[in-house]
C-alpha positions as CSV (number, residue, x, y, z in Angstrom):
1,M,33.1,118.5,107.8
2,G,35.8,116.6,109.8
3,R,34.5,118.0,113.1
4,R,31.0,117.0,112.2
5,K,32.1,113.4,111.5
6,G,34.0,113.3,114.7
7,W,31.0,114.6,116.7
8,I,28.7,112.0,115.0
9,A,31.2,109.2,115.9
10,G,31.4,110.4,119.5
11,V,27.6,110.4,119.8
12,A,27.5,106.9,118.3
13,S,30.0,105.6,120.8
14,L,28.0,107.2,123.6
15,L,24.9,105.5,122.4
16,V,26.7,102.1,122.4
17,V,27.7,102.5,126.0
18,L,24.2,103.7,127.0
19,G,22.7,100.8,125.2
20,A,25.0,98.4,127.1
21,V,23.6,99.7,130.4
22,C,19.9,100.6,129.7
23,G,19.4,97.9,127.1
24,A,20.1,95.3,129.8
25,P,17.5,93.3,131.7
26,R,17.2,96.2,134.1
27,C,18.1,99.9,134.1
28,L,20.0,101.3,137.1
29,S,18.4,103.8,139.4
30,A,20.0,107.2,140.1
31,G,21.3,106.1,143.5
32,E,23.2,103.0,142.2
33,Q,26.8,102.8,140.9
34,K,26.6,102.9,137.2
35,S,29.9,101.4,136.2
36,Y,32.6,99.1,137.6
37,T,36.2,98.9,136.5
38,V,37.8,95.7,135.2
39,A,41.5,95.3,135.4
40,V,43.2,92.7,133.3
41,V,46.7,91.4,134.0
42,P,48.9,92.8,131.2
43,R,50.3,89.5,129.9
44,H,49.8,90.9,126.3
45,P,50.2,94.4,124.8
46,P,47.3,96.8,125.5
47,L,46.0,96.6,121.9
48,V,45.6,92.8,122.3
49,I,43.9,93.1,125.6
50,E,41.5,95.8,124.2
51,R,40.8,93.6,121.2
52,D,40.0,90.5,123.2
53,W,38.2,92.0,126.3
54,T,36.2,94.9,124.9
55,P,33.6,92.8,123.0
56,L,33.2,90.5,126.0
57,L,32.7,93.4,128.5
58,L,30.2,95.1,126.1
59,R,28.0,92.0,126.0
60,L,28.6,91.3,129.7
61,S,27.4,94.9,130.6
62,A,24.2,94.3,128.6
63,A,23.6,90.9,130.0
64,S,24.3,91.8,133.7
65,G,22.7,95.2,133.8
66,Y,25.9,96.8,135.1
67,Q,28.4,98.7,132.9
68,L,31.9,97.2,133.0
69,V,34.8,99.4,132.0
70,L,38.1,98.0,130.9
71,K,41.1,99.6,132.6
72,F,44.5,99.5,131.0
73,Y,48.0,99.4,132.5
74,K,51.4,100.2,131.0
75,S,53.1,97.5,133.0
76,F,52.6,94.6,135.3
77,A,54.0,96.7,138.2
78,D,51.3,99.4,137.6
79,F,48.6,96.7,137.6
80,E,50.0,95.0,140.7
81,R,50.2,98.3,142.6
82,E,46.6,99.1,142.0
83,V,45.4,95.7,142.9
84,T,47.4,95.8,146.1
85,K,45.6,99.1,146.9
86,G,42.2,97.5,146.1
87,I,41.5,100.1,143.4
88,P,39.9,98.0,140.6
89,D,36.4,96.6,141.2
90,F,36.9,93.5,139.2
91,V,40.3,91.9,138.4
92,F,41.4,89.1,136.1
93,L,44.8,88.0,137.5
94,N,47.1,85.1,137.9
95,P,46.4,82.4,140.5
96,Y,49.1,83.3,143.0
97,H,48.1,87.0,142.9
98,A,44.5,85.9,143.4
99,A,45.7,84.4,146.7
100,V,47.6,87.5,147.6
101,A,44.7,89.8,146.6
102,K,42.3,87.6,148.7
103,K,44.5,87.9,151.8
104,S,45.3,91.6,151.4
105,R,42.1,93.1,150.1
106,G,39.5,90.4,150.3
107,Y,39.1,90.0,146.5
108,V,36.6,87.1,145.9
109,P,37.1,84.7,143.0
110,L,34.0,84.4,140.8
111,V,34.7,82.3,137.7
112,R,37.7,80.5,136.2
113,D,38.3,78.3,133.2
114,D,37.9,74.6,133.6
115,E,39.3,73.4,130.3
116,Q,43.0,73.1,131.1
117,P,45.4,74.0,134.0
118,L,47.9,76.9,134.0
119,V,51.3,75.5,133.2
120,G,54.5,77.6,133.2
121,I,57.0,76.7,130.5
122,L,60.7,77.5,129.7
123,V,61.4,77.7,126.0
124,V,64.5,77.7,123.9
125,K,65.3,78.1,120.2
126,K,64.3,74.9,118.5
127,D,67.6,74.4,116.7
128,G,69.7,75.8,119.5
129,A,72.3,74.0,121.7
130,I,70.3,74.2,124.9
131,T,68.7,70.8,125.7
132,S,68.1,70.9,129.5
133,V,67.8,73.5,132.3
134,Q,71.3,72.5,133.5
135,D,72.7,74.0,130.3
136,L,71.4,77.3,131.5
137,N,73.6,77.4,134.6
138,G,75.3,80.8,134.8
139,K,73.3,82.1,131.8
140,E,70.7,84.9,131.3
141,I,67.0,83.9,131.1
142,V,64.2,86.3,130.1
143,F,60.8,86.6,131.8
144,P,57.8,88.8,131.1
145,A,57.9,90.4,134.6
146,P,59.3,89.6,138.0
147,N,56.0,88.9,139.6
148,A,54.2,87.1,136.8
149,F,53.2,83.8,138.4
150,A,53.6,80.8,136.2
151,A,55.9,82.5,133.6
152,S,58.3,83.9,136.2
153,L,57.8,83.5,139.9
154,Y,57.1,79.8,139.8
155,I,59.7,78.9,137.2
156,R,62.4,81.0,139.0
157,S,61.6,79.3,142.3
158,L,61.8,75.8,140.8
159,L,65.0,76.5,138.9
160,T,66.6,77.8,142.0
161,Q,65.3,75.4,144.7
162,R,64.6,72.2,142.8
163,E,67.0,72.3,139.9
164,R,69.9,74.2,141.6
165,V,70.4,76.3,138.5
166,R,72.1,79.7,138.9
167,F,71.0,82.3,136.3
168,T,70.5,86.0,135.7
169,P,66.9,87.0,135.1
170,K,66.0,89.8,132.6
171,Y,62.5,91.2,132.4
172,V,61.1,92.1,128.9
173,G,57.5,93.1,129.7
174,T,55.2,90.6,128.0
175,H,55.0,86.9,127.1
176,S,55.1,87.8,123.4
177,N,58.4,89.7,124.0
178,V,59.9,86.7,125.7
179,Y,59.2,84.4,122.8
180,R,60.6,86.9,120.3
181,H,63.7,87.5,122.3
182,V,64.4,83.7,122.2
183,V,63.5,83.3,118.5
184,L,65.7,86.3,117.5
185,G,68.6,85.0,119.5
186,F,68.6,87.8,122.1
187,A,68.2,85.3,124.9
188,L,69.0,81.6,125.3
189,A,65.8,80.8,127.1
190,G,62.6,82.4,128.3
191,G,59.6,81.9,130.6
192,G,56.0,81.8,129.5
193,V,52.9,79.7,129.8
194,A,51.5,77.0,127.6
195,G,48.4,79.0,126.8
196,T,50.1,82.2,125.6
197,L,52.5,80.2,123.5
198,Q,49.6,78.5,121.8
199,R,48.2,82.0,120.9
200,E,51.3,82.8,118.9
201,S,51.6,82.2,115.2
202,P,52.5,78.7,114.0
203,E,55.6,80.1,112.4
204,L,56.9,81.5,115.7
205,R,55.9,78.4,117.7
206,N,57.8,76.2,115.2
207,E,60.9,78.1,116.1
208,L,60.7,77.2,119.8
209,R,61.1,74.1,122.0
210,V,59.8,73.6,125.5
211,I,62.4,72.2,127.9
212,Y,60.7,72.6,131.3
213,E,57.2,72.8,132.7
214,T,55.8,73.7,136.1
215,P,53.2,71.6,137.8
216,G,49.7,72.7,136.6
217,V,47.5,74.9,138.8
218,Q,43.9,76.3,138.3
219,P,44.0,79.1,135.8
220,H,43.4,82.9,136.2
221,P,40.1,83.8,137.9
222,L,37.9,86.8,137.5
223,C,37.6,88.3,141.0
224,A,35.6,91.0,142.6
225,H,36.5,93.5,145.4
226,P,34.3,92.9,148.5
227,R,32.9,96.4,148.1
228,V,31.1,95.3,144.9
229,P,27.5,94.4,146.0
230,A,26.7,90.7,146.1
231,V,23.9,91.2,143.6
232,V,26.3,92.7,141.1
233,R,28.8,89.9,141.6
234,E,26.1,87.3,141.1
235,A,24.8,89.0,138.0
236,V,28.3,89.1,136.4
237,T,29.0,85.5,137.3
238,N,25.7,84.2,136.0
239,A,26.1,86.2,132.7
240,V,29.6,84.7,132.1
241,L,28.3,81.2,132.8
242,R,25.4,81.7,130.3
243,F,27.8,82.9,127.6
244,A,29.2,79.3,127.4
245,Q,25.8,78.2,126.1
246,D,25.8,80.0,122.7
247,D,28.3,80.2,119.9
248,E,28.9,84.0,120.1
249,G,29.4,83.8,123.9
250,R,31.9,80.9,123.6
251,A,33.9,82.8,121.0
252,L,34.1,85.8,123.3
253,L,35.2,83.6,126.2
254,R,37.8,81.8,124.2
255,A,39.4,85.1,123.3
256,V,40.0,85.9,127.0
257,R,41.1,82.3,127.8
258,I,38.0,81.3,129.7
259,P,36.6,78.8,127.2
260,R,34.8,76.7,129.8
261,P,33.8,78.9,132.7
262,V,32.9,77.5,136.1
263,R,32.3,79.0,139.5
264,A,35.6,79.5,141.3
265,E,36.0,78.6,145.0
266,Y,39.0,80.1,146.8
267,E,39.6,77.3,149.3
268,R,39.3,74.6,146.7
269,D,41.1,76.3,143.8
270,Y,43.7,78.8,145.2
271,A,44.3,78.6,148.9
272,M,47.1,76.0,148.5
273,L,49.1,78.6,146.6
274,E,49.7,80.5,149.9
275,H,52.1,77.7,150.8
276,L,54.5,77.9,147.8
277,E,56.6,80.5,149.7
278,L,57.1,82.6,146.6
279,E,57.4,85.8,148.6
280,R,61.1,85.5,148.5
281,Y,61.0,85.9,144.7
282,I,58.7,88.9,144.7
283,I,60.4,92.1,143.5
284,K,58.5,95.2,144.5
285,G,58.3,98.3,142.4
286,R,59.7,96.6,139.2
287,D,58.0,96.1,135.8
């Protein structure tokens, strides 16, 4: 009986996928690519990424006529390696790495959020003794990953060059881990971004205090590898923009932090990031 139920569930899942493709405005011919991978920067644990992105990609597949398959990564380093090799068809990644991916593999920004800029933050425990970044001189600071842009690269560069603070970085995997390390007293301070902090529970946010912010930049774009046909890119872009016109679509977009989608333009939105000289802070082969 258990096997029969498992078989029925498997068939039902297959029908959902087929419906997402063939129930779309057009069905794909046998000679066309039937699916495209979507890689999402692992700012959050895999279960959170699956929860937030799967509903959006199911509707996006149906609306665009092309099946979009979410690809998971155990770490930021795994994600970064695959993007560097140009393996994912679509990527949702931080602004600086969008510039790197454009230069190295030609990834084309399609859409981004236009509601608020991306701002890196440094948090400390609300009732702790740290009141300024100068209090962190010679101390350990936690970050999600070495090459996470606003939460790590940008903050580390500003602390080192602008604030002249000497510190020891420690990398704990995700933004959520950073905030919990600080709240639990495992770290005096940690790097994150304003958007991910807002997604935490009110109880956790109430335990933290922001003592430093980076200048704001345009937020994470959804990009496509140049091998993805222009017609596919346009279909996906138009579908995302249409989602902002109905309640269900807006809810799906809010979940992935694109509440107000607009077309992205590389030269206008991200080209200036090439001049931040963050290369010296890149750590290759590290999570």
